[in-house]
N, C-alpha and C positions, 0 to 999 in steps of 0.2 A: 088712402087711409086703410083700406082693406089689406093691401099688400104689407103695410107696416105692421098691422095687427097679426097677420100671418107669420111674419118674420119673428115677431116677439114671442108668439106661441111656440114656434119651431125652436127658437133659442132656449126657451124655458124647458121644453121637453128634452132637448139635447143635454142641457146642464144637469137636469134631474137624472137622466140616464148615466151621465158621466160620474155623478156622485155615488151611484150604486156600486158596491164592491164587485169587482169582476173576478170570477173564478178562473184561476190559471188552468190551462189545459194540462192533462196528464200526458206524459211522454211514455210511449210504448215502443220497445225495440223488439225486433224479431229477425229471423233469417228465412222467412217463407218466400216462395215464388209461385207463380201460376195460380192454380185453383185454391191452394191453401192461403195465399195472400188475399185473393178476392174474398174468400170466406171470412177471413179476419177483418177485412174492411167492413163487410156487412155487419159483423158482430159488434164492432165498435160503434157503428152508426146506430144500431139498436140501443146500445148503452147511452149514447148521447141523447137520443130521443126520450129515453126513460128518465135520465138524471139531469139533463141539461149541461153536463160536463163534457167539453170537447176533448177528443183524444188525438194527439199528434203521433202518427206512426212513422217509424224509421226502419227500413229494411237494410240489413248489413250482410256482406258475404260471410258464409258460414266459417271459412277458414281463418278469418280474423275476428270473428264475433267475440270469442272468449277473451282475447287480448284487449279488445275495445272495452269490454265490461270491467275487467280488472284494472284498467288504467283510468277509466272515466268515473266510476262510482266513488272511489275514495276521495276524489277531488270535487265532488258535488256536481259533476257535469254529465252524469249518466241518466238513465231512464228512471221513471217512477215504478214501472212494471216492465219486465222482460220475459220472453218465452225462450226456454232452453231445455235441453234434455237433462235428465236427473243425474247423469254419470259424473258431472263436475260439481255436484252438490256439496260434497264435503270440502272440496277445495274452496268453493265460493264461501261456504260458511266459515272456514278457517281464516279467510281474509276479511270477515265481517262485512260482506257485501249484501247479505240477505236479512230481511226482517222475518221473524217467525210468524206463522199463521195465528190468527186470532180465533175467538170463539165462533166466528162466522163459518169456519170449516166444520162440516158434519161428516164424520167418517162414513156413515151409512149411505151418503150420496154417491160414493165412489166405490170402485172395486177395491177390495182389501189390499191386494198386492201393489196397487198403484200408490196408495197412501204409505204403505210400508217402505216403498222405494224412496220416499221423500223424507224419511226420518233420519235424524242425526242425534244420537244420545237421548232418544225418547221424545225429541221435539220435532214437529213437522214444519217443514219450510216449503211453501208453494202450494198451488192448487192444481191437482192433476187435470190435464186437458185431454190427452190422447195417448193411446198405446201404439208402440211401433215394434214389430217383430217380423221375423222372416217367415215365409211360407213357400209352398211349391206352386208356381204358375205352370199350367198345363195347356198346351194347344189341343183342344178337344178333337180337332180334325185328325191329328196325328196320333193322339193317345186317348181313345174313348174311355178307358178305365185306368185311372191313375194308380201307381204302385203304392201299397201301404207299408211295405217292408223293404229293406235293402236287398233281400234275396229276389223279390219281384223286380226291383229296380235293375239289378244286374242281369236278370233274364231278359228284360225289355230293351235295355239300352243298345245292345249289339244290332238289333233289328232296325233301329232308328238311325244308326250312325254309319255314315259313309265319308270318312275324313278326306279321302282323295277328291270328293266332290264338294267339300266344305260343309257337310251336314253332320250334325251331332245330336245325340239324344238328350244331353244335359249341358248347360252352360251357366256359370255363375262366376263371380269375382273370387276365384280360388286363391289368389295371393293376398287376400284381405282376411285378417283373423276374425273380424266380425262375422264373415260368412263361413268360416271354418268352425266356429264355436259349436254349432249344432252337432257336427260330426264328433268333436272332442267329447262333449257331454253325452252323446249317444253311445259312445264306446266306453262310458263310465270313467272318463278321464277327469280328474279334479283340476281346477285352475289355481286354487290356493290350498295350502296345507292347514293343519290345525291352528297354527299361529297366525294365519292370515297372510303369510308370505307367498308370493307367486311360486308355483310348482310346475316345472316343465318336463323334467326327466321322469316320466311315468309310463307304464305299459299302455294306458289309454291313449296318451299322446302319440306313441309310436304306431298303434293300430289305426288310429284315425288318419294319420299321415300316409300310412301304407295304403289305406282304402282309396284316398283321393289320388294318390300317385298311380294306382292301378287304373282308375277311370281315365286319367290323362294318357298314360302310356299305351293303353289299348284302343285309343282313338274314340272313346265314348264322350269326351268333352275336349274343347280346344285348349291350346296352350296360350299363355300370356294374355289372360282374359281381362278386359276392362269393362266398365259399365257401358260405355258407348258401343263396344263390340257386342255385348249381350243384347242390347236394345236392337241393333241392326239385324243380328241373326234371328232373333225371335220374331221380329216384324216381317222378315223375309221368308219365314217358314223353314229356315234351315236349322233351327233348334226346336226340339219338341217340348222341352221343359227347362225351366230356370228357377233359381232360388233368389227371391228378392222380397222387398217390403211393400207397404201400401203405396209408396211414392212411385213405384214402377207402373202402376195402373195408368197414370196419365201419359206415359210414354208409348203405350201399346197402340198400334194402328187400328182404326175402326174396323178394318177388314178381317182382323185376327179374332177368331173365336177361342175363348179361353175360360178357364175356371181356376179358382184358388182353393187348394186343399192343404191340410197340415202336412208337415214333413214326415217322411216314413220312419218307421221304427227300425232300429238296428237289429237285424236277425240274430247276430252273434250274442248280443247281450239282453235282448228283449226290452231295451230301454228306448223310448221315443227320442228322436233328435230334438233337443231342447235349445232353441235359439235364444239369444239375449232378448230380454224384455226391456225396452226403453220406454220411459214415461216422460212425455213432454208436459211441462207444467208452466203455469204463470207465476213467476216469482216477484215478490215486492222488494224493492231496493231498501237497504237499511238507511240510506241517506235521503229518502223522499221527504218532502216537506208537506205532503198531503197523504199521510199514512192511511187515514180512514177511507178516503176515496180510492186510493191505490188498492187496498184490500177489496173494496167493493168491485172495482173493475176486474181484478184477478179472479175473484169468485164468479162474477157474471160471465166471463169468457169460458169458464169450465163447466157451466151447467145450463139447463133450460133451453131457451130459444137460441142462444149462441152456440150451444152444443149441437143442436139440430142443424144449424147453418153450416157449421164446420164439418158435419158428417155428410150432408147431402151435396154441398158445394165444394168443400175442400177435400172430400173423400178420406177423412181422418177416421180412425177407430176410437170412438169416444170412451173416456174413463167414467163418464156419467152413467150410472146404472139405469136411470129413468129413460135415457135416450133409446134404449133397446125396446121400450114399450111402444114407441111411435110406429105407426103402420108403415111409413115410408122407409124406416130403418129395418123393420122386420122383412120387408120385401127386397131389401138390398142384399143379395147373396154374397157380394164381396165383403161387406161389413161383417156379416155373420160368420163368414169363412175365416176371416182374420181373427175374429174374436175367439173362435174355436181353436185356431192355431196358437193363440197367445196363452191358452190354458196350461200348456206344458212348457211355456217359456221360462227361462231362468232370469229373474230380475238382475240387471247388471249392477254389480256392487258400486256404491257411490264413494268408495274409499280412494285415497291417494294411490294405493297399491295398484288399483285397476288401471290408472293412467300409465303405469310403468311397464305394462305387458305388451303394448301394441308394437313397439319397434322390435323387440326380441322375437316376437311371433311372426312379424312380417319377414324378418331375415330368415327364420326357420322355414316358413312355408315356401318361400322362393328358392331357398337352397335345395329343398327336397324336390320341388316340382321341376327345377332346372337340372336336376341330376347331380348336383355338387355334393350332396350329403345323403346318406341312407336314412330312412325313417327312424330306425332304431338309435341312430346317433344324433338325431336332430334335437332331442330334448336337452342334451348336454350342451349343444351349440347355443340354444336359446338361453340356457342358464348362464353360460359364460358371458354372453352379450349383456344379459340383464345385470350381472354383477359389475361389469365394466362401465355401464352407463350410469348406474345409480351408486355413485361413490359416496363414501361417508362424508358427513359434513365436516369441513375444516374447523379446527379450533378457533375460537374467537381471539382477536388481537386488540390491543389498545391503540386507538387512533392518535394518542397524544404525541408519540415520537414523530409521526408523520406531520401533524400540525406544526410541531416545533421546527421540523426540517423545512416545511413550506415557509414559515415565518422567517427563518434564517436566510433562505434563498431570496425572498422579497427584500429583506433588509440589506443583504449583501448587494443585490442588484441596484437598489436605490443608492447605496453608498458609492458604488463604483461609478454610477452615472454622475453623481455630484462631484466626485474627485476628478473625473475626466472632463467635466464641463469647463470650457475655457473661461478664463476671467475676462469678461468684457464689461466695458462701461455702458454699452448699449443695452436697452431692455429688449425683451423678446419681440415686442411689437415693432420696435425700431429696426431690429435686424430683419424681420420678416413682415414688411408692411402689407403684403397681399395675402396674409394668412387666412383671412375670412373668406376670400374668394376661393382660395385653394381648398379649404375645408368644405365649402359648398359643392365644389366639383367632385371631391373624393368621397363625401359622406354616403351617397347611395350605394356605391360599390363596397365601401367599408362596412356598412350596415348589413349588406347581403352576405359578405364573408363572415361577419360576426355571428349572424343567425344560422347560416347554413353550414359553416365549417368549424369555426372556433368553439362555439358553445357545445355543439354535438360532440366534438372531439374531447373537450374537457369532461363532459358528462360521461362519455364512454370510458375515458381513462380513470375517472373516479369510480365508476361502477365495477371496473375490473378488480378493485380491492375489496369487494363485498361478496357475500354469498346470499343468494335468494332462495327462500323456501316458503311456499304457501303465502306469498305476499309480504313476508318479513325479510328485511335486509339486515345482515350482521357484518360488521367489519372483520375481515380475515387477513388483511395485509397482502403479502405476496403469495399466499397459499394457492391461489388459482394458477399463478404462473409456475409455481413449483410442481404442482400436479401435472400440468401440461408438459413441461420440459422434462420431468422425470418419468413420464408415461406410466403413471401409477395405475395398476389394474390391468395392464396389457403390455405386451412387448412392443418394441419399436418397429417390428416388421408387420404388425397388425394394422388394418385400416383405421382404427380409432386413434392410432398414435400420431402425434403432431409431426414427427419426423417422416413417417410413411406418407402422410398427406402432403407435407412440404415437398417431398421428392416427386410425388405425382403431379403436384401443381407446377413445379419447375419443368418437368418433362412435358406437361400439357402446354405450357407457355412457349417453350423452345420449338416443339414440333409444329405448333400452329403458326408461329411467326415465320419459320422457315418456309412453310407451304404458302402462306399468304404472300410473302415477298417474291418467292420464285414464280408462282403462278401469275401474280399481278404483274411482275416485270416481264414475264414471257408474253402475256397478252398485250402489254403496252408496246413491246417491240413489234408485234404483229400489226397492231392498229396504227402504229406510226407510219407505216408504209403508205405514201401518197397514192400509189397505184392500186391499193386495195379497194375493191368496189363495195359500196354500201357500208362504208366505215361508220357513218352516223347511226345506222340501225344497229350495228354490232355493239357500239358503245352504249346505246340505250338498253339493249337486252342484257348486257353484262353488268350494268349498274343496278338492275332490278333486285338481285339478292340483297344488296345493301339497303335498298329503299324499303323493303318489306320489314315490318317489326320483327325482331329476332325471336320473340316468343311464338309468333305464328309459324315462322320457319321451323323452329324446334319441334313443334307439335306435328307438322307435316312430315319431317324426317323421322320422328318417333314412329309414326304410322307406317312409313316405308320400311322400317327395320323389323316389323312384326314377323314372328316366326312362321305363321301359317298364312297370313293374309297380306303381308307386306309386298310392295312392288319389287324391292331388291331381291328377296328370295324367289319371287315369281320369275324374275329374269334369270336367276341361277337355275331354277327348275327347267326353264325353256332351253337353257344351254346344256341340259342333262347333267347338272351338277347338284350336289346335295344342298338343301337349304341349311342355313346357319341360324343357330339360336344366339343372337347377337349379344344378349345381356347375361349369358351364363358364365363367360370367362372374361378376365380382365382385358386381355388383348383385343377381343372383338368389341367389347363394350367401349373401351378407350378409342378404338378405331371409329366406332359409330359417332362418338362425341366429336372427334377430330374432323371427320367428314362433314358433319353439320356445321361446325364452326369455320371450316375452311370455305365452305360455300358462302358463309356470311362475310368473311374477312377479306377475300382476295380483291373485291371491287375497290376498296379503299386504297390498297397498295397500287392497284392498276391506275387509278386516277392520279395519284401522286407521281408515279413513275412516268405516266404519259405527259403530264405537265412539265416535268423536269427534262424529258427527252426532247420536247419541242423547243426548249430553250438552248439546246446545244447547237452551236453554229455548224451548218453543213460543210463549211470550208475545211474544218478539221478532218472530216472523213475523206474529202477529196484529196487533201494533201497526203493523208495516210495511204490512199490507194496509189497515188503517184509514186510513193516511196516503196510500194510493193507489200504493204502490210495486209495480212489476211483478215477475214471478218472476225475471227476469234481474237486476233491481236488488237483490232480496232475496239472490240467490245471491252477487252481487258485494260487497254491503255488509255482509251478516250471515254467510253461510255460510263464504265463503273466509277472512275475518279470524279467525273463531273456530276454523276448521280448522287454521290455520297452526301453532299451538303443538304439535299432535299430528302433523301431516303432515310438518313440516320434519325432525324426527329420523328419521322413517321413510324419507324421500327420501334423506337422507344415508347411512343404513344400506344402503338398496337400491342406491345408486350404488356403494358399496364392494363389495357382493356382486357386482354386475354387472361391475365393473371386473376382477374376478378370476374370472369364471365360466368355468373351464377346461373342465368336462364338455361343455357345449353346443358349444363350438368344436371340441373334439377329436373328439367322437362324431358330430356332424351334418355339418358341412362338411369336417372334417379339415384345415382351412386352405386348401382349394381355393378358387379355382384358383391353383396354384403358390405357396401360402403367403400369398396376398393377404388372406384373412380371418382369419389368425392374430392374436391379441392378445398383449400383452406376456407374460402368464403362460404361454400355450401356446408362445410362442417360446422362453422360458427353459427350458421342459421339453424342447423339441427339441434345444437346444444341450447339455443335460446328458445325454440318454438316446438320442438318435437321430443325433448328429453327433460320433462318436468320443469321447464322454464328456468334453466340454470343461466340466468342473465349475466351474472358475474363471470362465470366460466367462459361464456360466449364473448363477453367484452374483453377478457384477457386474450382470447384468440384474435380478436380484432386488433388489439394493440400489437400483438406479434406480427400480424399481417402488415401493419403500418411500419414496423421496424424493418421487415424484409424489403418492402418497397422503398423505404428511405435509403437503405443500403444500395439498392439498385439505382436510385436516383443519383447518389454520390458517385457510383461507378460510371454512369453514363455522362455525368458532367465532366469527369476527367477525360472520358472518351471523346467528347466534343470540343475540348479546349484547343487542340491543334487546328480544328476547323475555324473556331472563333478567331484564333490568332492570325490565320491566313486571310 
């Protein structure tokens, strides 16, 4: 009886609880890692304890974060709140992804420039969370007194630099415009003119590039610097100073004693180096169904206890004014140092124009640092690339003729099918009694092809007829194809031209396939010898390059081709040869890509050739020897003809793989120099994701790639017909 009563009470309590309205959790997206992510988790836990509203966090890779937001929010599948830097604000606002702040935002709670960075046409979007700007990290053991001017910096660096020993006074990511901006602004170089358009060809730009070029050429800082290299050199004590942001603190080894100071003042102009000021904010989605709670969460994350946690645990520089009154923040010299450094920072414009300067400036910086362009000519180079990349919007076109054409094709196809259908008295079911079973067998594969091949192909083909701008798609017909095939904005001999890129792609495919087949066949002939000892071990070792994921191999080879710290140049120096700057010229950059892809590709051809060789009867070679045929004659008259049926399909498959080998191009040369080593598939990627999201233009590129490969397929089919007939 007691058990029954207990069960009744439990059921009553459960039903009462189930009848209560359940608050849906808020979805929060971010791109944090490490300490920043841990701090955000603590902050959301505090919010849940205070309000009872659960927060579901989702961490996304930064390089795909913006694309995920622009694709998910319009379809109601995005977050309620997301954390992002303010630089894409105007773009997000133009796509109606953001809800404006409510009266809960009090400007006095935040630093004024952080709120200004979040304004669009007088309306504030988002709640400022943290500041991010560059500062000077100094190894106090090597530099007791940090330089305050560039004159002091130039006097100090030679005493700290011994390039022959791999030691440098300064290291930073010199090929990234985000890190070069302080030099540009310090030399009084404007980034935009009075009309708001990007301005590159200025005296300030030339002087800033010449200054950085001098630091590199005189051995005061390394060449081809990456973030990973800066971290390694600074932790090893081989670099005395580096320019970086708050995120670099978590990468410094505990044994390194350092301090953070503001960037020096440029002695020639008397202007402080002014880095970009980035404001990270909590934005509320325009599609959230819990607007009040979403605003409450966003504001909570930017102020009070959450701000303290993000500062002490996540090592962020808070935008919350009150946070600097906390004793633990006052005692944190890193936080106060970055706050001082941010005083002279230049808020990064949140305009669409800002997104258009990165690639031209990247091209310019690398061209100057690699010696391909003089600093005084670099501005014109950037301006030319800027105008080529940001073409005018094509005129709108009417979709009606296209819809009419599609209707006529469908009607014509249906009519032709009806006319060609034989007149049979039998019904379809009578003619094909096992159709149900056949459909059951074929359905899974057909569904896979439909979802993975046909639907994406139709979507891509349709997208190529549209122009995308700030989330808006307009129908432009064949304008994208006309612009590509007419090379509008650049000549056909420039890297951006479709014809130039097609020629590079064909050369890339031919050279790689020839090397793959020749090396693979040569090794197969060696491994075929039954008298060869340890054949099994050799086969396993030679198959390893194919077994390792190609992006890992690409990154390894990229490191080996480094100008100063790469293993290949180390070998050249050991042989008393000059080291090579592999990515400064087309020939050497192309050779680096080919070497990497050859390492990846020859094992496949070796395995195919080895299997085909083992199927050739040995009696044929014995008969040829009796007839006095030489080894070359046997190879030409017996081996090659009998290998052809197996090798020809492998060559065709390998050529298609190589034609679209994106990873090697993107990770090894990165298209250097100036996009000259890009192939069609990597060029399509850049138009889609690195050049203002010109999805229609990129889709047109993809359609042209399909046409080229379809032509190659038709050619190879004819090439294989004699083999099929025999």
